[in-house]
N, C-alpha and C positions, 0 to 999 in steps of 0.2 A: 586087363589081367591082373593089376596091382590089387584090385578089391577081392580077388578070389584066391583060393587055396588056404593052406593052414597057415597060421600067424607065425610058425617058426621058420617056414620056407619062403616068406615072402621077399625078405631083402635079399637072398641068395639068388631068386628068380628075377628080380629086378636088375641085378649086376650081370647076370649070364645073358639076358636077352638083349638088352639095350647097349649101343656102341660106346665107346670109351667118352666120347664128348658128352653125352648124356650123363653117364656114371659121374664124370668130373664135377657135375652141377650139384651134386650131393655132397654136403659139408661132411667133414670127418665127424664131429661130434654127433650128427644125425645117423651117420653110417653105423655107430655102435648103439644106437637108441633101440630099445625093444618097443617102442611104441610106433604102432603103424595104425592110424587114424584118418578115416575119410570125413570129409566136410559134413556129410548128413550125420555123422556120429555126435557132432558137438551142436545139436540143436539146443537152443537156449531153453532153460529151464524158467517157466513164468516166473517173473519176479513177484508177481502178487501171491502166487501160491508159496514161495518159498519164504516171504515175509510172514504170510499167516501161519506158515508152520512154525517160525520161530517165534512169534507171538503166542502160539497155543502151549509153546513149550517153557517159554520164560514166565509168563504172569501166574499160571497156577503155582500154588507153593508159595508165592510171596503175598497174596492178599487173603483176608478172611481167614486167618489162623492165629492160635495163639503161640508164643515161642516155645520151643520144644526143648525138651532135655536132650543133651548135656551142653555141648560146645556153643549151640544156638541161644540158649537161655543165658549162658554164662557170659556170651559176649555182649549179649543185649544188657544184662546187668551193669557192665563197666560203663557202656554207654549212657545209661540212666544216670549214673553217678557222676559222670562228667558233665552233662547237660543239665541237670536239676540238682545240685547240691543242697544240702540242708544250709539253712542260715547260719551263717558264722562258721562254716566248715571249709578248712582249706582243702584245695583239689590241685593235685599236680597232674599236668597232662603228659608229663614225660613218664612217671611212674604211677599210673592210677591204681587206687586201692578200693576193694570191695569189702566192706566189713573188716578191714585191716588185713585183707590178704591180696597179693599182687596179681597182675595178669601173667600167666606162666610163660607164653610165647614171645612177650614184648612186641607184640604186632600193634603198633600204634595208630598207623594211617587209617586202617578200617574202623577203628573204634572212634578216632576224631571225626571221619565222615559221619558214621551213624549218629554221633552226638551233636553234631552240628545241625542236622535234619531234626533231631528230637526237639531242639532248642526253638526251631521255627514252627513246631507243630503245636496245635491247640491240645489241651488236656483231653486223654483219651485216645488219641491218635498217635502215641508214642511208638507203638509196635510196627506199625504200617510206615510211619516216617522213617524207622531206623533202617527199614528194608529199602527205601528208595535208591540211594546210591549202589546198593548190591544188586538190585534189577538192572541199573544201568551198567555195572560191571559184567554182569553175564551178556547183556546185549554187545557190549563192547568186546568181549571175548569172541563172539561170533563174528562180528565184522572186522576185528584184526585178523581172525584166523582166514576169513576169506581173502581179505587183502594180501595177507602173507602168501598164500598159496597161489594167488593169481600174479604175484611179482616173480615167483620162483619158476613158475610155468611158463613166462615169457622169456627166461633165459635161453640162450642158444643151445645149450647141453640137454635142455628138458624137452626141446620141440621132437615131434614125430618125424618118421622117415618121410623124405619128400619123394613123391612120386614122380616116375619119369614123363608122364604124360600131364601132370596135374590132377587134382582133385583131392589133394590132401587138406587137412584141416588148417584153416588160416589161424596164424599165432594168438590173435586176439580172442577168437572164438574157442580156440582149444584152451587157453588159459583160464577163460571164464567157465567153462565147463569143469576143469578140474578145481576150480575154487569153489563152484557149487557142490561138487562132490566132496571138498574137504569139510565145508560146513554140514552136509549130512551124514558124514562119517562121524564127526564130534557130536551131533545130536543123538544118532545111534549108539554111542558108547552107554553101557549098562551102567556104569559108576558115576555118570556125570548128574543123573537125575536128582538124587537127594541132596548131595554135598554142594551142588551149585545152587540151590535155594535156600541155604541157610547163611546167617549173618556171619560168618566166621571169618578169620585170616585165610583160610585155605582158598575161599572164593577170591580174596584180593590177590593172593599169590597167582592162582589161574588167570585173573584178568591181565596182571603185569607182566607175567610171562608170555602171554600171547601178544602183548603190546610190543614186548622187547624182539619177540620173534619176527613180528612186522617191521620194527625198526631197524633191524639187521639185514633185513633183504633189500636188494638191489631193484629200484625202479626206475624207469627213464623220466617220470614225472613225480611231483610231490616230494621233492628232496627234502625241504624243511620239515614236512609233515613227518617223514620217515625219521628223521633226526630228532623231532620231540617225541615221536613215539618210543624211541629207543631210551632218551633220556626219562621218560616217565616211568618205563618198564624198569629201569635199574634202580633209580629212585624209589619207585613204588613197592619193588620187591625187597629193598632195604628197609622200609619202614613196614613191611607186611609181616616181617619174622623171619625171612630168607636172605640175609646179607650175603652169605656164602654161596646160595646158588645164583645170586645176582652177579657176583664176581666171576664164578665159572662159565656160566652161560656168556657174559659179556667177553670175557677174555677169548673164549673158543670164537664167538662172532667176529670178533676183531682179527681173528688168526684166519678164519675163513675169507674176509675182505682181502687181507694181505697178500694171502697165496691165490686169490681166485683168478681164473684164466681170463685174459683179455677177451672182449666181445665188441667187436666194430658195431654191431646193429643193437647194442645194451650198453647204457651209461653204467660203468662199474664206478665203485666209490673212490672219489678223489683223495688226494693227500689230506685235504681240508677235512674231509668225513671221518676220515681215519683218526685224524688228531682229535677232533671232537668227541668220537667215540671213546677213545682214551681218556679225555678229560671227564666225561660222564662216569666211568668206571672209577676213577680216582675219586670223583666228589661222593660216589656212593661208599666206598671203601672209608673215606675220611668222615662221613655221615654216621656209619655204622659204629666208628670207634669213639667217636664224640659223644655219642648217645648210648654207649655201652651196650649195644645190640649183638655182640658176637656171643652166641651160645652153642657149643657143641653137644648133641644128644645123640651119639652114636651108639647103637646097641651091639653088643657082643653076638658073635656067630653061633648058631646052633643048628645042627643038621635039620631038626623039625621046622625051623622057620623057612628053610629053602623050599620044602614042599608046599607050606602054607601060602608063602608069597608068590610061587607059580601059580597057584589056584587062584588067589586074588587077581593077578594080573592077567590071567584068561579071561575071567568072567567081568573084570572091571572094565577092561579096554575092548570087549566084544561088540561089534565085529571089526572095528578098526584095527585091533592088535593084529590077528591073523594076516589081514591086508597088507599092514604094514612090513610084515615078515616075507610076505611074497613079493612084495614091492621091492625089498633090499635083494632078493634073490633075482629078480628079473633085471634089474638095473645093476646087478653086480660088476659088470665092467667098468661103470662109471663110479662104482663103490670104492675101487680101488684108487680113485683119483678125487674122492670125495671133498677133500679139501679145496680143490681146484674148481668143483662144479657144486655151487651153494644149493641147488635143488635136493641134492641127496646130503651133502655135507652138514648145512644148517640144521635141518630137522632130526637128522640122527644124532648130532651133538646135544640138542636139546633134549632128545628122547632118551640118551644115556644119562646126561646129569640128573634128570629129573626121576627116572626109574632108580638110580644109584641113592639119589636121596631117599626116595620112599622105602628102599632097601635098608637103609642105615638108621632111619629115624621112626620114632612111634607118635602118633598112629599113622602108619603106613598108607592106609588108603586115603586120608587126606592129603599126605604128600604127593600121592599117585596122580591126584586130580590135575597137577600143573603139567604132567606129561602128555595129557590127551590132546592138545593143539599139535603138539609134534608128531604124535602117533598118527592123528586125523590126516595131516599134511602127506606123511608116506603112505597113508592108505588112498588118498587120492591120486598118488601117482603109480599106484598098482592097477587103476581103472582101464588104462588103455592096454594094459596087458592081459588081462583076465580072459581065461577060457570060457567058452560058454557054459560049459558044464559046472564050473565053478560059480558063475553067476546064477545059474538056475538053483544050485543047491542054497545060496544064500537067500534068495527070494521064497523058496518054499518053506525051510527052516524058519526063517523070520516071519512068514505068514501063518504057519502053525503056532510058533511059540507066542507071537502078541496076540493072535485071535483067541488062543486058549486063555492067555493072561486077562484079556479084556472080559471074556466069558465069565472067569472065575470071579472077578471083581463084581459083575453084575448078580451072579448067584448069591454071594455074600450080602450085597446090598439088599436082595429081595428078601433073603433070610432075616435080616434085622427090621424090615418093615413089615413082614408078613408072617414071620415065623416058620415059612416053608422055604427050602427043606428044613424038617426039625432038627436032624442032626447038625446041619450047618449053625443054625439058630443056637444051640446049645454050647457049640463050641465058641461061638462068638460072646455068649452070656458068659462062659466060663473065663475067657481071655480078658474080658472086660467088665467085671462086676459093677454094678451100679449105673450102668451105660443106659441112658434113655434114649431111643432113636428119634430122630426129628426128619421131617421131610422139606426140602427145599424145592422148589418148583423151579426156580432160576438154575439150580444146579442140575438138576435132573434134565431141564431142556440143554443146557450145555453139553452134558454128557451125551445125549442122544443126538445132537447135532455132529458130536465128535465121531460117533460110531457110523453115522451115515457117511462121513467123509471118508472114514476107513473103508467102507464096503465101495465106496464110488472109486477110490485109489486102486482098490485090488481088482475091481473090474477093468479099470483103465490098464494095468498093468498086465493083466492076463489075457486081455482081450485079442492081441496079436504080438509078434515078434517084434521088440523094441531095439534100436540099434543106439540109442543114446548112451552116452558113458556113464552118466549119473545114475541110469536106470537101477542099478543093481544095490544102490544105498537108499532108493527112495522109501521101501518098505520098513528097513531097519529104523529110519529116520522118523517115520511116521508112526510106526508101531510104539517106539519109546513115548513119544509125545501122546499118543492116544492113551496108553497106560499111566502114563503120569497124570494126565488130565482127568482121568475117570478117578484115580486115588485121590486126587484134590479135590472132587466135586462129590462124588458119591461116598467116599470113605473119610471125608475130612472131619465130621463130628466124631467118628470113631478113633481116628487118629489123634485128634486133639484131646480126647478122653484118656487115652493110654498114654500120649508122650509129653503131656504138659501137667502142671500143678494145680489148674483152675480148678478142678473138682475138688481137691483137698482143701485148699486154702478158701474156697468158697464155703465148705461146710465149717471149717474154723471161725470165719467171720459171722456166720450165721448165730453160731452158739456163744460166740463172745465179741458182741458188736462195739464193745468199748476199747477194744485193743487199737491202739494208735502208734505204739513204740513197742519193741521188743528187744531185750539183750539176747545175743546168740552164743552158742558155745558148741564148738565141733561141728559146724555146718560148712559145707564146700561151697563153692563160688555158685554153682548152679541153684542150692536151696536158697542161698541169700539173694540172689538174683529173682527168684520166685517170689520171694517175701516182699522185696521192693515194688515189683510189678503188679502181682494179684493182691497184695495187702490192701493198698500199699501203706506200707509201715516205714517207720524210722527204725534204723539198725544201730544198735551199739554193742561193743565188745563186753561180755559179761566180766566181772571182777569180784573182788570180795566185798565191794559196797554196793553191788549193783542193786540187790535187793532192796536197799534203803532208798533209791532214787523214786522221788515222789511222783515224776512226770514219766516214769518208764517202769511199769509195775508187772512185766512179763518176761517170761524166758522161754527161748526155744532151744532145744538140742535134739539129738538122736536118740534111738533106743541104744543103741552101743555106747554112745557117748553118755548116757546116764548110767549105765553099768560100770564103766571106768571112773566116772567122776561122782558116783553117787555120795561118797562120804564127804567130798569138797563141797558139792553143792548145799548139802545139809548143814556144813559149818558155816557156809555163805548165807544161810537163811531161807533156802528155796525148797518147795515141795512140790510133788507131782500133782498136776492137776487133771490133765487128760492125755490120750495118746489118738494119734492120726495117722492112719495107714494110706498109702497112695492106693487106689483102687486096683491098678494094674501091676503092682509091685508089692507083695506083701512082706519083702525084706526091708523096705524103706518105710521107716517109721519115724514121725516127729513126734516129741514129747513137750507138751505145755506146762510150764512151772509157775507158780505164783508164790509170793512171799508167805512163809511159815506162818501160821497165826500163834500168837504168844500164848 
């Protein structure tokens, strides 16, 4: 009887039919739980399938590509400066400079990790070496999210309603299923794909936020691992450009622990745990002050920003965002006691702090990246409460959206290779002038296997009715992985052409092979980093005597910089030699100057 009827009527039916002795066996926390889950609904998601899906998502985008404009290439340039400075050049690891310009966000730890890997790499492998720690960060984010959801789902308040005659989901199986759902929800977020594959401080903040989230959960085992994760999360966030967020998240997590409801079946934090967590918070605050890392970049409120931010929040967090809101509604009775029930209070606090940080700072999409683990956790707790109609809508919308997206990627690729359809081929040529398509059989094979896997998954999902809780998030996660993998295989040459400086600087090197050192004037960090990597040239800051330097006889500036500094450059002894436009951006033009002839 407990397995039938509408979800909203099951608890009432249980209490009305069964005698008081049986009803008394249901704990008060589970009595208000909206989750009614049978054991068959927590069937195990195959580990191999989950690991393969994570690998298909993590690896593409980190390998076989050039650094991309803007933040990705800028961070890589600072890593190059730290890893391989010029002879006799003094380098400050606390305040790194790129062609005399500072790193704006003061996110030191991600730069250090990339620079240390570059130092160990052979010449020519710098770009891949710099990405290795960031690949590990993304993988660690997925692991920490899984562990965090699992720990929260094991708490008594998060457990589903206990059936009168048994058959409800076992706690460990229930927690494992929700943890799988949390990872799937995270992988399915549309905003995760691009930003999580760039070597920027945003990925470091995402990783350390998820580590801190896991460290603040209560687990019956792995006490010291959890405390170590909390310490790494706090210190890592501080050194990744987010000391304020580390302080707020740490204080909120400590408060959740201090007010947490005692649970005889689950080890709650001891006094020593709370003291160590407070010590870690104090250390992060002290470290931020000692290294002068406190920066406030709050933007003023404007009515237009609210509409823009709401739209960003909707698509960036889809489908986990709407599911998280549904979860808060369905668990609203426990939401009123959120501070005493960490499976709601902890992800809610993390979500509020990170979303508020994204609202107050710019660029907001990168700041919003750190909110995804908490939002995915709340989405996981929505799975036991979803109506069948909602799950069907998610499935069919996802199936259509990602199938059409994959079809569009293949059509554009065929147009690049064959010129058919002609309209699409002309649009590609117009958007990416000078692009010469190339065929990689390995990339084509990987893309074809990905499509076959997607078709097999769709057939599995639509073959018969599924009862597993994680079923509604399989297609969003797999669809996101599919489209990202297709972009990073079929479209990778096109994206490299449009988003990197490789084509522009290759043309400059071919026309002037004797360039080994350039003076720069008015270039930003991204452009300076491109000169370091694609030149590779030594960089010097232009000055009054720069034209007379015998070992550095070239100067690079932008077209706008030349207009502003034209008379000054003539006075210094420079004259324009050539102009080079980025093929995909006619507004960005580099101007090469040489010493004026007497």
